[in-house]
C-alpha positions in Angstrom: -190.7 140.1 -65.1 -186.9 138.9 -63.5 -186.3 137.7 -67.5 -187.0 140.9 -68.7 -185.1 142.8 -66.1 -182.3 140.6 -66.7 -182.3 141.3 -70.4 -182.5 145.0 -69.8 -179.6 144.9 -67.4 -177.2 142.8 -69.9 -178.6 145.3 -73.1 -177.4 148.1 -71.2 -174.0 146.8 -69.8 -173.1 145.8 -73.6 -174.2 149.3 -74.7 -172.0 150.9 -71.8 -169.1 148.6 -72.7 -169.4 149.3 -76.2 -169.0 153.1 -75.5 -166.2 152.6 -72.9 -164.3 151.1 -75.6 -164.8 153.4 -78.4 -163.8 156.3 -76.0 -160.7 154.5 -74.7 -159.2 154.2 -78.2 -155.7 153.5 -77.9 -154.4 151.5 -80.5 -151.4 149.4 -79.0 -148.8 147.5 -81.0 -150.3 144.5 -80.4 -153.6 145.2 -81.0 -152.8 147.1 -84.2 -150.8 144.2 -85.5 -153.8 142.0 -84.8 -156.1 143.8 -87.0 -153.7 144.6 -89.8 -153.3 140.9 -90.0 -157.0 140.3 -90.0 -157.5 142.7 -92.6 -154.7 141.0 -94.9 -155.7 137.6 -94.3 -159.3 138.7 -95.1 -157.9 140.5 -98.6 -156.2 137.5 -99.4 -159.0 135.3 -98.7 -161.1 137.4 -101.4 -158.4 137.4 -103.6 -157.9 133.1 -103.6 -161.7 132.8 -103.7 -162.1 134.7 -106.8 -159.1 133.4 -108.2 -160.6 130.1 -107.8 -164.0 131.3 -108.7 -165.9 129.5 -105.7 -169.3 129.7 -105.1 -169.3 131.8 -101.4 -166.7 133.7 -101.4 -167.6 135.4 -98.2 -167.4 132.2 -96.6 -163.6 131.6 -97.1 -163.2 135.5 -95.8 -165.2 134.7 -92.7 -162.9 131.9 -92.2 -159.7 134.0 -92.8 -160.9 136.3 -90.2 -162.3 133.4 -87.8 -159.1 131.2 -87.6 -156.9 134.5 -86.6 -155.9 134.2 -82.9 -153.5 136.2 -80.7 -150.4 134.0 -81.9 -149.4 132.0 -84.8 -149.6 128.5 -83.1 -153.0 129.3 -81.5 -153.8 130.3 -85.4 -152.5 126.9 -86.4 -154.5 124.9 -83.8 -157.6 126.8 -84.5 -157.4 126.3 -88.7 -156.4 122.5 -88.0 -159.8 122.3 -85.8 -161.8 124.0 -88.5 -160.5 122.0 -91.3 -161.1 118.8 -89.4 -164.3 119.7 -88.3 -165.6 120.9 -91.8 -164.4 117.8 -93.6 -166.0 115.5 -91.1 -169.2 117.6 -91.5 -168.9 117.8 -95.1 -169.1 113.7 -95.0 -171.6 113.6 -92.7 -174.0 115.4 -94.7 -172.7 114.0 -98.2 -173.8 110.7 -96.5 -176.8 111.4 -94.7 -178.3 114.1 -97.1 -179.1 112.3 -100.3 -180.8 109.2 -97.8 -183.5 111.6 -96.5 -183.5 114.5 -99.0 -186.6 113.8 -100.1 -188.7 113.5 -96.8 -188.9 116.8 -95.3 -189.9 115.3 -91.6 -186.8 112.9 -91.5 -184.3 116.1 -92.6 -185.9 118.4 -90.1 -185.4 116.1 -87.1 -181.7 114.7 -88.5 -180.9 118.3 -88.6 -182.1 118.9 -84.8 -180.4 115.7 -83.8 -177.0 117.1 -85.7 -177.1 120.5 -84.3 -178.0 118.9 -80.6 -175.0 116.5 -80.7 -172.7 119.0 -82.4 -173.2 121.4 -79.1 -173.5 118.4 -76.6 -170.3 117.3 -77.8 -168.8 121.0 -78.3 -169.2 121.9 -74.4 -166.5 121.0 -72.2 -164.4 119.6 -75.1 -160.9 120.7 -75.8 -162.0 120.0 -79.5 -165.2 122.5 -79.3 -164.3 124.4 -82.4 -163.8 121.4 -84.3 -167.2 120.1 -83.2 -169.0 123.6 -83.8 -167.9 123.4 -87.6 -168.4 119.8 -87.9 -171.9 120.2 -87.0 -172.8 123.7 -88.8 -171.3 122.3 -92.2 -173.3 118.6 -91.8 -176.1 121.1 -91.1 -175.6 123.3 -94.5 -175.0 120.1 -96.6 -177.9 117.7 -95.2 -180.3 120.8 -95.6 -179.0 121.3 -99.1 -179.3 118.0 -100.3 -183.0 117.8 -100.7 -182.8 120.2 -103.6 -179.7 118.5 -104.7 -181.4 115.2 -105.4 -178.2 113.4 -106.5 -175.5 112.4 -104.4 -172.8 113.5 -106.8 -174.7 117.1 -106.7 -174.0 116.9 -103.0 -171.0 116.1 -103.1 -169.7 118.8 -104.9 -172.0 121.3 -102.9 -169.9 119.9 -99.8 -166.5 120.3 -101.6 -167.2 123.8 -102.3 -167.6 124.6 -98.8 -164.6 122.1 -97.7 -162.5 124.6 -100.7 -164.2 127.9 -99.1 -163.4 127.1 -95.6 -159.3 125.7 -96.9 -158.8 129.0 -99.1 -159.5 131.1 -96.0 -157.8 128.9 -93.4 -154.8 128.9 -95.7 -154.7 132.8 -96.3 -154.7 133.3 -92.2 -152.0 131.3 -91.2 -149.9 132.3 -94.5 -150.5 135.9 -93.1 -150.2 135.0 -89.2 -147.1 133.1 -90.2 -145.3 136.0 -92.1 -146.0 138.2 -89.3 -145.0 135.6 -86.5 -141.5 135.4 -88.6 -141.1 139.0 -88.9 -141.9 139.5 -85.2 -139.3 136.9 -84.3 -136.2 138.5 -86.6 -137.5 142.2 -85.2 -138.2 141.4 -81.8 -135.8 138.4 -80.6 -135.4 137.6 -77.3 -138.5 139.8 -76.4 -141.7 138.3 -75.0 -144.6 138.1 -77.4 -146.9 140.6 -76.9 -150.3 139.2 -75.1 -153.7 140.1 -76.9 -157.0 140.7 -74.9 -159.3 138.7 -77.6 -162.1 137.0 -76.0 -162.5 133.5 -76.4 -164.8 132.7 -79.6 -167.9 130.7 -80.0 -166.6 127.2 -79.7 -163.6 127.6 -78.6 -163.2 127.9 -74.3 -161.4 130.8 -72.7 -157.9 130.5 -71.6 -157.7 129.5 -68.0 -154.5 129.0 -65.9 -152.9 125.6 -65.4 -154.0 126.2 -61.6 -157.5 126.9 -62.0 -159.6 123.7 -60.7 -161.9 123.1 -63.8 -165.2 121.1 -63.4 -165.4 117.5 -63.6 -166.7 115.9 -67.3 -169.4 114.5 -65.6 -170.1 117.3 -63.4 -171.2 119.4 -66.7 -173.4 116.4 -68.0 -176.9 118.5 -67.2 -175.8 121.7 -68.4 -174.1 120.0 -71.8 -177.6 117.9 -71.8 -180.0 121.0 -71.7 -177.5 122.8 -74.4 -177.8 120.3 -76.4 -181.6 119.8 -76.4 -182.1 123.5 -76.9 -179.8 123.3 -79.7 -181.7 120.5 -81.5 -185.0 122.5 -80.7 -184.0 125.6 -82.2 -182.4 124.2 -85.4 -185.2 121.7 -86.2 -187.7 125.0 -85.7 -185.4 127.0 -88.2 -185.3 124.0 -90.5 -189.2 123.7 -90.7 -189.4 127.6 -90.9 -187.0 127.2 -93.8 -189.1 124.5 -95.8 -192.3 126.3 -95.1 -191.6 129.8 -95.7 -188.1 130.0 -97.2 -186.6 131.6 -94.2 -183.7 133.8 -95.9 -179.8 133.3 -94.5 -180.5 129.7 -93.0 -176.9 128.9 -92.5 -176.3 132.4 -90.7 -179.6 131.3 -88.5 -178.2 127.5 -87.9 -174.3 129.1 -87.2 -176.1 131.6 -84.5 -178.2 129.1 -82.9 -174.9 126.8 -82.0 -172.2 129.3 -81.8 -173.8 131.3 -78.9 -174.8 127.7 -77.0 -170.9 126.9 -76.7 -169.7 128.2 -73.5 -166.5 127.6 -71.3 -166.5 124.6 -68.7 -166.3 127.4 -65.6 -169.2 129.2 -66.9 -171.0 126.1 -67.8 -170.0 124.8 -63.8 -171.8 128.2 -62.8 -174.7 129.2 -64.7 -175.5 129.1 -68.3 -178.3 131.0 -68.9 -177.1 134.3 -68.8 -173.8 134.2 -70.3 -176.2 132.7 -73.1 -178.2 136.0 -73.2 -175.2 137.7 -73.1 -173.9 136.4 -76.3 -177.1 136.8 -77.8 -177.3 140.3 -77.3 -173.7 141.1 -78.1 -174.4 139.3 -81.2 -177.6 140.9 -82.3 -175.5 144.8 -81.5 -172.6 143.9 -83.5 -174.8 142.6 -86.3 -177.2 146.0 -86.3 -174.0 148.0 -86.1 -172.3 146.5 -88.9 -175.4 146.4 -91.1 -176.6 149.7 -90.4 -172.6 151.3 -91.3 -172.6 148.7 -93.9 -175.8 149.3 -96.2 -175.3 153.0 -95.5 -171.5 152.9 -97.0 -172.6 150.4 -99.6 -174.1 153.2 -102.1 -171.1 155.7 -101.5 -168.6 152.6 -103.2 -170.9 152.5 -106.5 -169.5 148.6 -106.5 -165.9 149.9 -107.3 -163.7 147.1 -106.1 -160.9 150.2 -104.7 -163.7 151.6 -102.7 -165.3 148.4 -101.6 -161.8 147.0 -100.1 -160.9 150.2 -98.8 -164.3 149.9 -96.9 -163.9 146.5 -95.6 -160.5 146.8 -94.7 -161.7 149.7 -92.6 -164.5 147.8 -91.1 -162.4 144.8 -90.0 -159.9 146.8 -88.2 -162.4 148.9 -86.2 -164.2 145.4 -85.5 -160.6 143.8 -84.4 -159.7 146.7 -82.3 -162.9 146.6 -80.1 -162.7 142.8 -80.0 -159.1 143.1 -78.6 -160.3 145.6 -76.1 -160.5 145.3 -72.0 -163.9 147.2 -71.3 -166.4 144.3 -71.8 -167.4 144.5 -75.6 -165.0 142.0 -77.4 -168.0 139.6 -78.6 -169.9 143.0 -79.9 -166.6 143.5 -82.0 -166.3 140.3 -83.4 -169.7 139.7 -84.3 -169.4 143.3 -85.9 -166.3 142.1 -87.8 -168.1 138.9 -89.4 -171.9 141.0 -90.2 -169.5 143.9 -91.8 -167.4 141.2 -94.1 -170.8 139.9 -95.1 -171.6 143.0 -96.1 -169.1 143.7 -98.2 -167.9 140.6 -99.4 -170.1 139.2 -102.4 -170.6 135.8 -104.3 -168.0 136.6 -107.1 -167.9 140.3 -107.5 -167.9 143.6 -105.8 -171.6 145.3 -105.8 -173.4 147.9 -104.0 -176.5 145.6 -104.0 -177.7 145.4 -100.3 -179.9 142.5 -101.0 -177.6 139.6 -100.3 -175.6 141.3 -97.0 -179.3 141.8 -95.8 -180.5 138.1 -96.1 -177.9 137.1 -94.3 -178.4 139.7 -91.7 -182.0 138.5 -91.2 -180.7 135.0 -91.0 -178.7 135.9 -88.0 -181.5 137.6 -86.4 -183.8 134.9 -87.0 -181.8 132.6 -85.2 -181.7 134.7 -82.3 -185.3 135.0 -82.3 -185.8 131.1 -82.5 -183.6 130.5 -80.0 -184.6 133.2 -77.6 -188.1 131.2 -77.5 -186.4 127.9 -77.0 -184.5 129.3 -74.4 -187.8 130.9 -72.5 -189.6 127.6 -73.1 -187.4 125.0 -71.7 -185.6 127.3 -69.0 -188.5 126.1 -66.9 -188.6 122.7 -67.8 -187.5 119.5 -65.9 -184.3 119.4 -67.6 -183.5 123.1 -66.5 -184.3 122.3 -62.8 -181.8 119.2 -63.2 -179.1 121.2 -64.5 -179.6 123.4 -61.8 -179.1 121.4 -59.1 -176.3 119.7 -60.5 -174.6 122.9 -60.9 -175.5 124.3 -57.4 
């Protein structure tokens, strides 16, 4: 009963936070700038991806948004991590995938191992975002290899994933760089505005230099538990995909991994509540974006101008909520990502909601499976060891 009470409290808290954020609609210069940069970065990512005839334009668009940070140096650093992780994951998937692609049991076990290792290594690491992208990319390529048969086909698939991420990352860095130069010229001698954006999955929240960080060894029980939970969730999702062709498998895997990456200070306190909060806010953001996006799609009639306009408005609104101070930042982040999934199709603008709904179903299925895993493992011996280890 305690679990349901906690879940109800978290849901209520998320709804109230979002309500406060929408009621306190004050677009400061810094928040407006961040939203504008994100809109331009997503738009440029789509243009470049279409020009290069890339397969998954939406993945490039999400990369263009996900790399964007409050400052240009932070965006560059995040972009480097995203590229390094993607390259490493693509290489691992290209090597491992074809070797075991015709043996489903080995594929499921390998995917679980990759997901669990990625989460274990990401938590407590300064390069957490690279570990997350490496795990996600390796999972995508390894799973896809079972249907691609040959190493050559798998390598081509992996290369496309790298290209999509590279296009989005490049677009983001270019846009952020132009705004940075413009701000330096216009506001020379003034301190840059500080954004209130929340730390993202795979990147720890900023901490003051004087804050006492927990030792790496003290985090081992919590990291082990989270790694186990990720491994089980990814393996279950992979098995479901084999048996019932689970739609949106990539989004399900990303969800199962992303919500399990926490800052060191949170790991050292208590992991379960922050994870549940991330899950609730992720679902809230996705459902809101899905409902609004699917309602708007028929109005665009697949016309490029109307689709771009709707996409731009949705991204700007999501960024505005993300950079707020009322506790709904992660809702805004997930709203933006889901809204991009709705409006950015593979090769063209379209009013067809089916691809978007399949991706959103993947996110929700990832949440459902992970929730079941958390419920089971929260009562296991490793969980009790985690509780003793973190006090």
